[in-house]
Residue, then its C-alpha position, 0 to 999 in steps of 0.5 A: m378599188p371596186d371589187t368584181h366578186p359580187l358581180r360575177a353573175f354578170l361578168d365573164n372571166t375577161h371582165v374580171d381580168l380587166g377589172t384587176r388591170i384597170d384597178q392597177f392602172t388607176a392606182a399607178e397612173i390616175l390616183p396620184l394626180t392632184a385634183p385640179s383647183d380651177d377650170a384652166t388646170a382641169r382643161d390641161q389635165a383633161r388633155e393629159i389624161l386623154g393621152t394616158l388612157g389612150e396609151g393604156g388601150w382603155y378606149a377599145p371597149i367603147v369601139d367594141q361596144d363592150l359595155r360591161s368593160v366600159a362600166l368597170i373602167r368608169e367605176a374605177l376611174a371615177s373612184a380615183s378621179p372624177l375628171a378622168d372619168a369625165v374624159y373617158a365618158l366623153q370619148a364614149l359619148g362623142s364616138t359611139p354615134v360613129v361606132l353605131a351609125g358611121n360609114a366606113e370612111q368616117k370610122k377609118r378617119l376618126l376611130p384610130a385617133i380616138l382609140e389612141g387618145k390623140a383626138m378628144t371628142a364632145f357630144a353637142m346636144t344640149e341647148p339653152e332651151a333644149g335640155s330634157d326636151v331635145a325636140s325643142m332644139t333650135t340649132t339648124a343644118t340647112r342644105s346648101g349644094s353638097d354642104y350643110v350650114l350649121q347655125g345655133r348654140k349649144t350649152l353645157i357641153s363637156n370638153a367645149g373648147i378643148a375637143d378635136y371633134y364635136t358630135v352635133f345634133a341639129s335640125v334639118d327640118r324644124s317643122r318635124g320636131s324630133k323627126g327632123i334632127a340629124c347628127f353630124v361630126v364636126p372638127a373643132d377647127t371648122p370655120g364658124l364653129q366658135f368656143v363662146r365661153p367656159q362654164i365653171m362648175s364647182a368641181p372643176h370640169p371642162l364645160g362650156e358653150i359653143a356656137f355655129v355661125d355660118c358653119v359650113v360642113p360637107a355632106s360627108a360630116l353627116i352621120a345620120d340624117a333625119p329622122d335617124g339622127f334623133k334616134l341615134g342620139l337616144r340610142t347612144l344615151d340609152r346604151l351609155r346611161a348605165t355607165v353613168a351609174a357605174a361612175a356614181c358607184g365609183m365615187a360612192g365606193r371611194a367615199l365609203d372607203e374614206a369614211l371607214k378609214h377615218a372612222s377607224e382611225r379617229q378617236q372620240f370619247g376614248k374609242p374609234l368613231v366606228d365603234f359608235q352605233l350611229t356611225q355603224a348605222k351610216i356605214a351599213e346604209m352606205s354599203t347596202e345602197l352601194m351594193a344594190a346600185r352596183l347590181l342594177v348597173y351590171r345587170a343593165v350592161w349585161e342585158a345590153d352585152t348579151g343582145a337585148a334590143r333595148v335596155t331603156v328601163e334597165s338603164a333608167m333604173a340603174k342611173a336613177f338609183a345609183t346616182e341618187a344613192a351615191q349622193r346620199i353615200v357621199d353626204k354621209a361620208v362628209q358627215i362621218v369625216g366631219g370638219k375636214g370633210v368640208l375643206m376643199d382639199h379633202v377627197v370627200d369634199h371633192l366627191y361631194r361636189a363632183v357627184r351632184a352633176l350625175r343626177i342631172y346629165e344624160g337625163t335627170t332622175e325625174v326623167q328616168y322615173l318618167t321613162i320607167a313608169g312610161q315603159l311599165t305602163k306601156r307593157y301593162r296595157e299591151r298585156a291587158g289588151g292582149 
């Protein structure tokens, strides 16, 4: 399980205590779960995990916006079950806009059920032609009296078809581009909100397309009007992006543990694999990259928790480095485990399939690099101009 000792510079005693408790919880409640073998099983298990996490009180840091706790929880969950991490991540993504910008009535109506794990959320931003380029969004929200009428389609939406609430981004004025985007919270049973189809991933994960066909929602569903809706979406992703990196560290840490275990027990040519220098080199590289990734992650969430106005660069660096490093670490683990590591029932094969998506969602690595370079260039020009 993840070790908090190397991270003490970024953690308070409450976080260290939480790290111990979430490790104990995942070992007892999450690790024994059988990894789902297909989409239907993943959807059923996701709902079960939702309630289990709610009963344990683990969603509270999301509402408190204690990002160091969120990162610790995601790292531990991802180490035990990538699906459990996904369930937790979507509770954070779907509810954070309400936490940051919702009015008192919205918070009172939605957050208690989310905290208790009785309501599942989803974050509906991506569209067939609007991924990293959010401003090209075509889903619209047209004012009709005291209501809005939603029209459009969202794709690659986690929890599509099983969520109780969708946080939906839609344009109220397409001529204004990103400045015309608003944010709504839409109950899953709203007439006109349709679950179109599941989208099947290689690592079972509830994913799919939803559509809005003459979907009427009251004005009370509006969390943030244009131009603040787009800003709210970016702020949500900005704050939670480093926790994606924490999940990557959890998966990488589990892969390293599995590789060490196998290399220590597997005998080849009269001695354990771990005694061969090529194996030792791989393990050393895996461990070093993992430590560097974790330090970047917890530095970013520490900045956010201690009052930084923006953590755009810190979060981008953490996500880009940690997810890319995790891919390399898991790949090396498969190589060390050998033939068993490519069998579908082996944990490193499951990790290999699960970790790949982290380099894409909530901003691809390439977009993170553009963000980092753009921010650094802006700072340089401001200094030079001054």
